[in-house]
C-alpha positions in Angstrom: -36.9 -89.2 121.6 -37.4 -92.3 119.6 -35.3 -92.5 116.3 -35.1 -95.5 113.9 -31.7 -96.1 112.4 -31.8 -98.7 109.4 -28.8 -99.8 107.5 -28.1 -99.5 103.7 -29.1 -102.4 101.6 -25.7 -103.4 100.8 -24.9 -103.9 104.5 -27.9 -105.7 105.4 -26.7 -108.2 102.3 -23.6 -108.9 103.6 -24.1 -112.1 105.4 -21.0 -114.1 104.0 -23.1 -115.9 101.9 -25.0 -117.6 105.0 -29.1 -116.9 105.6 -30.2 -115.9 109.1 -33.5 -115.4 110.7 -33.8 -111.7 111.8 -34.2 -111.2 115.7 -34.6 -108.3 118.2 -32.8 -107.5 121.0 -33.1 -104.9 123.8 -30.2 -103.5 126.3 -28.0 -100.4 126.6 -25.0 -99.3 125.2 -22.3 -100.0 127.5 -19.3 -99.0 125.6 -17.7 -98.8 122.3 -14.7 -101.0 121.2 -14.2 -99.5 117.7 -15.9 -96.8 115.4 -14.8 -95.6 112.1 -16.0 -91.8 112.0 -15.4 -91.8 108.4 -18.0 -94.6 107.2 -19.8 -95.0 110.8 -18.8 -98.8 111.4 -18.9 -99.5 114.8 -18.2 -102.3 117.1 -19.7 -101.8 120.5 -20.9 -103.8 123.4 -24.6 -103.9 124.4 -25.8 -104.9 128.3 -28.9 -106.0 129.7 -29.9 -108.0 126.9 -32.6 -111.0 128.1 -30.3 -113.6 126.7 -26.7 -112.4 127.3 -25.0 -110.5 129.9 -23.0 -108.9 127.1 -23.4 -108.8 123.6 -21.1 -107.6 120.8 -22.8 -105.6 118.1 -21.5 -104.7 114.8 -22.8 -102.2 112.2 -22.8 -98.9 110.3 -24.4 -95.7 112.1 -24.2 -92.1 111.8 -24.1 -91.6 115.7 -23.8 -93.5 118.6 -25.1 -92.7 122.3 -23.1 -94.5 124.8 -25.5 -95.5 127.7 -28.6 -95.2 125.4 -31.1 -97.9 125.5 -31.9 -99.3 122.2 -34.1 -102.1 120.6 -31.9 -103.5 117.9 -33.0 -105.9 114.7 -30.6 -108.2 113.3 -28.6 -111.3 112.8 -26.3 -113.6 114.9 -23.1 -114.0 113.0 -20.0 -115.5 113.8 -16.9 -113.9 113.2 -13.5 -116.2 112.4 -11.6 -114.4 115.0 -13.8 -112.9 117.3 -16.3 -115.3 117.7 -20.3 -114.7 118.4 -21.6 -111.1 117.2 -24.9 -109.6 116.5 -24.9 -107.7 113.3 -27.5 -104.8 113.6 -29.7 -104.0 110.4 -31.6 -101.2 112.5 -32.3 -100.0 115.8 -34.7 -97.8 117.8 -33.1 -95.5 120.5 -35.6 -95.8 123.5 -36.1 -93.4 126.4 -34.7 -94.6 129.7 -37.6 -96.2 131.8 -36.2 -95.3 135.2 -33.8 -92.8 137.1 -31.2 -95.4 137.2 -31.5 -95.6 133.2 -31.3 -91.7 133.1 -28.3 -91.5 135.3 -26.3 -94.0 133.5 -27.4 -92.4 129.7 -26.3 -88.8 131.3 -23.1 -90.1 132.8 -21.9 -92.1 129.7 -20.3 -89.4 128.0 -23.4 -89.1 125.5 -23.1 -85.4 126.5 -19.6 -83.6 126.6 -19.2 -82.0 130.2 -21.3 -84.4 132.2 -19.7 -87.0 134.0 -21.0 -89.8 136.3 -21.0 -87.9 139.3 -22.9 -84.8 137.5 -25.4 -87.2 136.1 -26.4 -88.3 139.6 -26.5 -84.7 141.0 -28.8 -83.9 137.8 -31.1 -86.8 138.3 -31.3 -86.2 142.0 -32.5 -82.8 141.1 -35.0 -83.6 138.6 -35.8 -87.4 139.3 -38.2 -88.8 136.2 -38.4 -85.4 134.6 -34.5 -85.1 133.9 -34.9 -86.0 130.1 -37.6 -83.4 129.6 -35.9 -81.0 131.3 -32.4 -81.3 129.3 -34.1 -81.7 126.0 -36.9 -78.7 126.6 -35.3 -76.4 129.3 -31.6 -76.8 129.6 -31.2 -73.6 131.0 -32.8 -75.1 134.3 -29.5 -77.4 134.7 -27.7 -74.1 136.3 -29.9 -74.9 139.2 -27.7 -77.9 139.8 -24.5 -77.6 141.8 -21.4 -77.5 139.4 -23.5 -76.6 136.4 -22.9 -72.6 135.4 -25.2 -70.8 133.1 -22.5 -71.0 130.4 -22.3 -74.6 130.8 -26.1 -75.3 130.7 -25.9 -73.4 127.3 -23.4 -75.6 126.3 -25.3 -78.7 127.0 -28.3 -77.2 125.5 -26.6 -76.7 122.2 -25.2 -80.2 122.3 -28.7 -81.8 122.9 -30.0 -79.5 120.0 -27.8 -80.7 117.4 -28.1 -84.4 118.3 -31.9 -83.9 118.1 -31.5 -81.9 114.9 -29.1 -84.5 113.4 -31.7 -87.4 114.5 -34.5 -85.3 112.5 -32.4 -84.8 109.6 -31.5 -88.6 109.4 -35.4 -89.5 109.4 -35.9 -86.8 106.6 -33.1 -88.4 104.4 -34.0 -91.6 104.9 -37.9 -90.9 103.0 -35.7 -90.4 100.0 -33.9 -93.7 100.3 -30.4 -92.3 101.5 -28.4 -94.6 103.5 -27.1 -93.7 107.0 -23.5 -93.4 106.1 -24.4 -90.9 103.3 -26.9 -89.2 105.5 -24.3 -88.6 107.8 -22.0 -87.0 105.2 -24.9 -84.8 104.1 -25.9 -83.4 107.3 -22.2 -82.7 108.0 -21.7 -80.7 104.8 -25.3 -78.6 105.0 -26.7 -79.2 108.6 -30.0 -77.6 108.8 -30.1 -76.3 105.4 -30.3 -79.8 103.9 -34.1 -79.4 103.7 -33.9 -76.1 101.2 -31.1 -78.1 99.1 -33.0 -81.1 98.7 -36.3 -79.4 97.7 -34.7 -77.0 95.5 -31.9 -78.6 93.8 -30.6 -82.0 94.7 -28.1 -82.2 92.3 -25.8 -80.1 94.4 -25.0 -83.2 96.6 -23.6 -84.9 93.3 -21.0 -81.9 93.0 -20.5 -81.3 96.8 -20.2 -84.8 98.6 -18.2 -87.7 97.6 -20.4 -91.0 97.1 -23.5 -89.1 95.9 -23.2 -89.4 92.2 -25.7 -88.1 89.5 -27.8 -91.2 89.6 -28.7 -91.0 93.5 -29.2 -87.1 93.3 -31.8 -88.0 90.4 -33.5 -90.0 92.1 -34.0 -88.0 95.2 -35.0 -85.2 92.7 -37.7 -87.4 91.1 -39.1 -88.2 94.5 -39.1 -84.4 95.2 -40.7 -83.6 92.1 -38.2 -81.9 90.1 -39.2 -81.9 86.1 -36.9 -84.1 83.8 -36.2 -80.7 81.9 -35.0 -79.1 85.0 -32.0 -76.8 84.3 -30.5 -78.0 87.5 -30.9 -81.7 86.3 -29.4 -81.0 82.6 -26.3 -79.3 83.8 -25.9 -82.1 86.5 -26.1 -84.5 83.7 -23.6 -82.8 81.4 -21.2 -83.1 84.4 -21.9 -86.4 84.9 -21.7 -87.6 81.4 -18.1 -86.2 81.3 -17.3 -88.0 84.3 -18.3 -91.5 83.0 -16.1 -90.5 79.7 -13.2 -89.9 82.3 -13.9 -93.3 83.7 -13.6 -94.7 80.0 -10.2 -92.7 79.9 -11.2 -89.5 78.3 -10.4 -86.2 79.4 -13.1 -84.3 77.1 -15.6 -85.0 74.6 -16.8 -83.6 71.4 -19.7 -81.3 71.8 -22.0 -83.6 69.6 -21.0 -86.6 71.3 -21.3 -85.2 74.8 -25.1 -83.8 73.4 -26.3 -87.2 72.3 -24.7 -89.3 75.3 -26.5 -86.8 77.7 -30.0 -86.8 76.0 -29.7 -90.4 76.0 -29.2 -90.5 79.7 -31.6 -87.8 80.8 -34.2 -89.0 78.1 -34.7 -85.3 76.6 -34.0 -83.5 73.4 -30.5 -82.6 72.4 -31.5 -78.9 72.2 -31.9 -78.4 75.8 -28.0 -78.9 76.1 -27.1 -76.0 74.0 -28.5 -73.2 76.3 -26.6 -74.7 79.3 -23.1 -75.0 77.5 -22.3 -71.5 77.7 -23.5 -70.7 81.1 -21.4 -73.8 82.5 -18.5 -72.3 80.5 -19.2 -69.0 82.2 -19.5 -70.3 85.7 -16.2 -72.3 84.9 -17.3 -75.9 85.2 -16.4 -76.6 81.3 -13.9 -75.5 79.0 -14.3 -75.3 75.1 -11.4 -75.6 72.8 -11.4 -76.1 69.1 -9.5 -79.4 67.5 -9.3 -80.7 64.1 -12.3 -78.5 63.3 -14.6 -79.7 65.8 -15.9 -78.1 69.4 -14.4 -80.3 72.4 -15.5 -80.0 76.0 -13.4 -80.4 79.0 -14.6 -80.7 82.5 -12.7 -77.7 84.0 -10.4 -79.8 86.3 -9.3 -81.9 83.4 -8.4 -79.0 81.1 -6.4 -77.4 83.6 -4.8 -80.7 84.9 -3.5 -81.0 81.2 -2.5 -77.4 80.6 -0.5 -77.4 83.9 1.0 -80.7 83.1 2.0 -79.5 79.7 3.7 -76.2 81.3 5.5 -78.3 83.5 7.0 -80.2 80.8 8.0 -77.2 79.1 9.8 -76.1 82.3 11.7 -79.4 82.7 12.6 -79.6 79.0 16.0 -77.5 79.5 18.9 -78.0 77.0 22.0 -78.9 78.6 24.5 -79.9 75.9 27.4 -82.2 77.0 30.7 -82.6 75.1 30.0 -85.0 72.1 33.4 -86.5 72.2 33.3 -87.1 75.9 29.9 -88.6 75.8 31.1 -91.0 73.1 34.2 -92.0 75.1 31.8 -92.8 78.0 29.3 -94.9 75.8 32.4 -96.7 74.6 33.6 -97.5 77.9 30.0 -98.6 79.0 30.2 -101.1 76.1 33.3 -102.4 77.3 32.3 -102.7 80.7 29.1 -104.7 80.0 29.9 -106.5 77.0 27.3 -105.0 75.3 27.0 -103.6 71.7 24.6 -100.5 71.2 23.4 -99.7 68.1 23.2 -96.0 66.4 19.6 -95.6 68.2 20.5 -96.8 71.6 23.5 -94.3 71.8 21.7 -91.4 70.4 19.0 -92.2 73.3 21.9 -91.8 75.9 23.3 -88.6 74.2 19.8 -87.2 74.3 19.1 -88.2 77.7 22.9 -86.3 78.6 21.7 -83.2 76.7 18.2 -82.8 77.9 16.3 -82.0 81.2 13.4 -84.2 79.8 13.8 -87.2 77.7 11.0 -89.8 76.0 12.5 -93.3 75.2 10.1 -95.7 73.1 9.9 -98.5 71.2 7.9 -101.9 70.8 8.8 -105.1 72.5 12.3 -106.6 71.9 13.4 -103.3 70.9 16.4 -103.1 73.5 14.7 -100.3 75.9 15.9 -102.2 79.1 19.3 -102.3 77.7 19.4 -98.7 76.7 18.0 -97.8 80.6 20.5 -99.7 81.7 23.4 -97.8 79.5 21.7 -94.3 80.9 21.8 -95.6 84.4 25.5 -96.5 84.3 26.1 -93.0 82.3 24.6 -91.0 84.9 26.0 -93.1 87.9 29.6 -92.2 86.0 28.7 -88.7 86.9 27.8 -89.5 90.6 24.3 -88.7 90.2 21.5 -89.5 92.4 19.2 -91.8 90.6 15.7 -93.0 91.3 13.7 -95.6 89.4 10.1 -96.0 89.5 6.9 -97.6 87.2 3.2 -97.2 88.0 2.3 -100.6 89.4 4.2 -103.0 91.8 4.7 -105.6 89.1 6.4 -103.0 86.6 8.6 -102.1 89.4 9.5 -105.5 90.6 10.4 -106.0 87.0 12.3 -102.9 86.4 14.5 -103.9 89.5 15.1 -107.3 88.1 16.3 -105.9 84.8 18.4 -102.9 85.9 19.7 -104.6 89.5 18.6 -101.2 91.0 15.8 -100.8 93.2 12.7 -99.5 91.8 9.5 -98.5 93.3 5.8 -97.5 92.6 5.4 -94.0 91.4 2.8 -93.5 94.5 5.4 -95.0 96.8 8.0 -92.4 95.4 6.0 -89.8 95.8 5.1 -90.9 99.2 1.2 -91.4 99.1 -0.1 -90.1 102.5 -2.7 -92.9 102.7 -5.9 -90.7 102.7 -8.8 -93.2 102.4 -10.4 -93.7 99.0 -14.0 -92.3 100.0 -12.2 -88.8 101.3 -10.5 -88.2 97.9 -13.7 -86.6 96.4 -12.7 -87.6 93.1 -9.7 -86.0 93.0 -6.2 -87.3 92.7 -4.4 -89.2 95.4 -2.4 -86.8 97.9 1.4 -87.0 98.1 4.0 -86.2 100.6 6.1 -85.3 97.8 4.8 -82.0 95.9 6.0 -78.7 94.9 6.5 -77.6 98.5 8.4 -80.6 99.2 10.1 -82.0 96.0 11.8 -85.1 95.1 15.7 -84.9 95.9 17.3 -86.8 93.0 19.5 -85.7 90.0 17.7 -88.1 87.8 14.3 -89.8 87.7 13.5 -92.7 85.4 9.9 -93.8 84.9 9.3 -97.1 82.8 5.9 -98.2 81.5 4.6 -94.8 80.9 1.8 -96.0 78.9 -0.1 -97.1 82.1 0.4 -93.3 84.0 -3.0 -91.1 83.5 -3.1 -87.4 83.8 -3.6 -87.2 87.2 -0.5 -89.4 88.4 1.6 -87.5 85.8 0.7 -84.2 87.3 1.4 -85.3 90.8 4.8 -86.5 89.6 5.5 -83.3 87.8 4.4 -81.3 90.8 7.6 -83.1 92.8 10.1 -82.6 90.0 12.1 -79.3 90.1 13.7 -77.8 86.9 17.4 -79.3 86.8 16.5 -82.8 87.7 16.5 -84.9 84.6 13.3 -86.8 84.1 13.6 -89.9 81.5 10.1 -91.3 80.4 10.2 -94.8 79.2 7.5 -96.7 77.3 5.5 -98.1 74.5 2.7 -96.2 73.2 1.0 -99.3 72.0 1.1 -101.1 75.0 -1.6 -101.0 77.9 -3.1 -97.3 78.3 -3.7 -96.0 81.7 -6.8 -97.0 83.4 -7.5 -93.5 84.5 -8.1 -90.4 82.2 -5.7 -89.4 79.5 -3.3 -91.0 77.4 0.0 -89.2 78.5 2.8 -90.8 76.9 1.1 -90.8 73.5 0.1 -87.2 73.5 3.8 -86.4 74.6 5.2 -88.0 71.8 2.9 -87.0 69.1 3.4 -83.4 70.6 6.8 -83.3 68.9 7.8 -80.7 71.5 10.3 -82.9 73.4 13.4 -84.8 72.6 12.1 -88.5 71.5 14.1 -91.4 70.7 12.0 -94.5 69.3 13.8 -97.6 69.2 12.8 -99.8 66.2 15.1 -102.6 65.4 14.2 -106.0 66.9 17.6 -107.6 68.2 18.0 -111.2 67.4 17.3 -112.8 70.5 13.7 -111.1 70.7 13.2 -111.5 66.7 13.4 -115.4 67.4 10.5 -115.0 69.9 7.2 -115.2 68.0 5.4 -113.7 70.9 7.5 -110.3 70.3 7.1 -110.8 66.2 3.3 -111.4 67.0 3.2 -108.2 69.1 4.6 -106.1 66.6 2.3 -107.3 63.7 -0.6 -106.6 66.0 0.7 -103.2 66.5 1.0 -102.6 62.5 -2.4 -104.2 61.7 -0.9 -107.5 60.4 -2.3 -111.0 60.5 -0.9 -113.2 63.0 0.1 -116.7 61.9 -1.7 -119.4 63.8 0.0 -122.4 62.8 1.7 -123.7 66.1 4.7 -124.4 64.3 6.2 -121.7 66.7 8.3 -122.8 69.9 6.4 -120.2 71.8 3.4 -119.1 70.6 0.7 -121.5 70.5 -3.1 -121.4 69.7 -5.1 -124.3 70.6 -8.9 -123.9 69.4 -11.4 -125.4 71.7 -15.0 -124.5 71.8 -16.4 -126.4 74.8 -15.8 -124.4 78.6 -15.2 -127.8 80.3 -12.7 -129.0 77.6 -11.0 -126.0 77.6 -10.4 -126.0 81.5 -9.2 -129.5 81.1 -6.6 -128.4 78.4 -5.5 -125.6 80.7 -5.0 -127.7 83.6 -3.4 -130.4 81.3 -0.6 -127.7 80.1 -0.1 -126.4 83.6 0.5 -129.5 85.3 2.1 -131.8 82.6 3.2 -130.1 79.3 4.6 -126.6 79.9 6.7 -127.3 83.3 8.2 -129.7 81.3 8.4 -127.5 78.3 9.6 -124.3 79.9 11.5 -125.7 82.8 9.1 -124.1 85.0 6.9 -125.1 88.4 3.2 -125.0 87.7 3.1 -122.3 90.2 5.1 -120.0 88.0 2.8 -120.2 85.3 0.2 -117.5 85.0 -3.5 -118.0 83.3 -5.2 -115.0 81.9 -8.9 -114.8 81.1 -10.8 -111.7 79.6 -13.6 -111.7 82.2 -14.4 -112.1 85.9 -17.9 -114.0 86.0 -19.0 -116.9 83.5 -17.6 -120.5 83.0 -14.2 -119.2 82.2 -14.0 -116.1 84.5 -11.4 -115.5 87.1 -13.7 -116.7 89.9 -14.4 -120.0 88.6 -11.1 -120.9 87.1 -9.3 -120.0 90.5 -11.5 -122.4 92.1 -11.0 -125.0 89.8 -6.8 -124.6 89.4 -7.0 -124.5 93.2 -8.7 -128.1 93.6 -6.0 -129.3 91.1 -2.8 -127.5 92.3 -3.6 -126.6 95.9 -6.2 -128.7 97.2 -6.7 -128.6 101.0 -5.1 -131.3 103.1 -4.6 -132.0 106.9 -1.8 -129.8 108.0 -2.5 -126.9 105.7 -3.7 -123.9 107.1 -6.4 -121.8 105.5 -7.3 -118.3 105.1 -11.0 -116.9 103.6 -10.8 -114.6 100.9 -14.1 -112.9 100.1 -16.9 -115.1 100.0 -15.6 -117.7 97.7 -12.3 -118.8 97.9 -9.7 -120.3 100.2 -6.2 -119.9 100.0 -4.1 -122.6 101.6 -0.8 -121.9 103.1 
């Protein structure tokens, strides 16, 4: 009954930057304080160790047998809240050495249906031979008072499953599969895991979250599957398309797919061609013609785009309002707000009133916010229920500040159900608001649409019923979505929906070189860097330490006086995380100058590096 459980490499390395010597402790698992069944992370109490009466142990394990005797290897760590703990890197489950240990093991709840009293009777009946009876002849348990033949069979089934899981975990460890991943694989395939790993380990990449092509490919190499295996090439093509989706693409041109896949697999491009149509027939891929070339979609992205287009068309209802009435109400809005709207802004309000779906676009300083406020007032005058949202918390907060109406993230609007990331299996998040439980609103306005990807757009449209006005606002030249798809740009360029583009830069914005330069960049024009500007400066420095000194001087002294702001209201942006001018180093340096540790300041550790003083 011995089984070695070893933690994954990343778990072994998590030592909060400290170096410890490995130690070994022996005891039995008295009780479990906490266990996350999703990832196996466990906090448990070990008793009967030589050094301590009770020892709190932490680690990630696929299965825990309360009452089991173990020999554990790991390191002692100090948790800032819970104190001394033993972080287990591996352990061996050992046979109880006496009848007392056997009784404790059986009565711990390790086997459903056997409590402390029944465990005592079993041990009394079979003595030192108890564990062998339970594992090899469980039907004999029916000889014990209180155990029927049916119950004996149920106990036998449990024991068998536990033994099989241990065997599978040992088998998987030979292929370098971590415990957490091994537990997922076992739950999915049970005993058929042996056949799958020997025949087609690439199934793991398709079926199980957390197993990507790279892991499956490593297993396949160890199993002895050839580099030009059909399974490998098909899986490699799907993986290449998945990688492309991480770059923001919902498809790849066929030639580009073949080139990238051949580079990944180390095989000739000709191997891809013969599998392409097979994968189309299997509905893994979809082929389409675009601009004279063949493009290849993963099936899920093709249908996401197709359904998104269908739902957009369903919302695009023409509901014309009385033109004279609309004009009169716009005049009232101008009078009430003290603003003068230009013709395109008035057109935007009219189009929003006349259509179930409307897109407002324009660069910085073109009056999108003013127009949104006017649209809100227009529909408010009709007694409409209005909901505002944006893709990020910062964008939603900004929308609230500029409109005076509460805005929220799209995820919050759709009521994200909190499903853990690892359970989403590569699919979009799950929302409480959907086709069965749509949003209750007359008008929905979404800002910063350039950051919305195809997954989020599809989820949003599922929750919007025909008759609800959907107004999309954004600049296609601004930040694109992190996820796949360029939704706003594609909607605008389709020319299938009403779009108003604001182009006039208003006086206040035209005086800002930030806005002027943004438009120059969009047009591909040269930006003037002569430092005559009031709000756009370029300081040329080459040495990292000098650059940091300049940044500190700007934040501490110069900018606060110039823009009438506090140092903590100034944001520093850098294009990298690591390196001499990366986020991590800059944060540490800026903290030393702007928020150093002092007596009386409380501190909170974040990660391995930084401290935040409150």
